Phi, psi and omega in degrees: 000325177299318179293315182294321183274348180068033179208153176271348183275079181226137177217173180227164183250036176120118182282174177251157171301155182306322184273354185274158175233176173117207192284127170232115183277124180247137173248139181238132179052237186300333182293342177299338182287344178272346190298324181299333179277340180276327183306320185271007182280167178293143178243152175232137182227150161252144186207160171239123179255125177263119177266136179117353179216137171251149176231164183293333181258358184067011173218182187286354180284339186257164180288150180289131183245352182172191179134167179222157179303129185259012186300326185275353181287128183266162177299321179298321179294320178298312182294324178293317179294323178294322178300324179290340179260014181250146182099208178277117182227165170260123183239133172270117181299157175301138180295333176268071181227175183272005178297136182274136175237111182053045174085357181235143180300139181302319182297328179292322178293319179296316181293338177275001176099004180279152169268120184246125176247109180269144178288154177288160178218149179284132174224165179237124176259100184289325183210136179218085188261136176265129179257321179201156177230126184234139174271133180229167180054053180058032176085357181289333179239159174229133176256129183243116178271127187223162166240133180235126170248126192212167177284162175300144180092357178280139175255114180293327175302320181291327175297317178298315178300314184288328176295315177298322179293318180297330180266001176062031179232352185084155180197154175204167179275138171248347177205144179209129179222124177273120186256347180204141171233108184057234181274000188258122187251168181294337177294336179271349188284156177229146176282164176300324180295319178294320179292330177294327178279323182208106182284074180270113183239158176287122180302150182304320181298316180293322179298318179294319179296325181286330190268330188233159165300149187254138171235122177269126185263154169280173178298319181293316179296323179299317179296317179297311183295321180299335179255013175078015181275153179287150174227182180302146183299152179279162181288340179254095185282347191264346185221160172295149176238149177270122183260128184242139175290165179303334179274005177090006180276135176291120184261317187194167164257136183240147171229145176280122176212133177063034177080011180214162174271124181242152181284136171263316175224141173242128180261108181296142180293155177082175180089163181282149180253000000 
């Protein structure tokens, strides 16, 4: 992306697992300043969970470590176990993850032969929908196609592992595709090949409107905000708001503090986006 955009100022809002496909939000130049707000947004995935086999990585990239024949598992049991994994839950991340343990990535420690036990963390599974259940390998395994909408920090691999564990047959992911990051969907996404032909990016103003509540400024307020001065508080006291000049240009992000709206970020006019 640095080569295609002709700049070194490029960042991302969260990578994907090696076997996963889908949406990766990239920021270029001034838009990199929005990435920190995108990282924590809700994500949506489509996935296939294979019941009857566990792997060391909790996905199809790793060697099989166990499992039991899943032929006797019923659809009602699958749906009941998924319901238990929906809502606010405590999740233990996959040990083969990028989480650091004493300064080293967890996956590096596992690949070096260490046993790594990561602490659980609270995550929220807003939606965990089953689309189809298929028997494979002469019925010994079952593949479950799902959509998961979840909070930032959720590991879909860990959901597959925990579903298999709850059903006492083992489980892992065989497919994973991220279809949405916050307000940005896969329908808006472009492949690297498409971007090489035409670097069509979402304008900074449009990105801000999609991500935050909007506040339209007067000319006087625009001048104040552009110089970091306080203005009257925004109607949304609980979240940052995107402040726009009368001509529709994103001027700043504002937060209410001390009875006034104060700038969190100011976007200087001009420059590449």
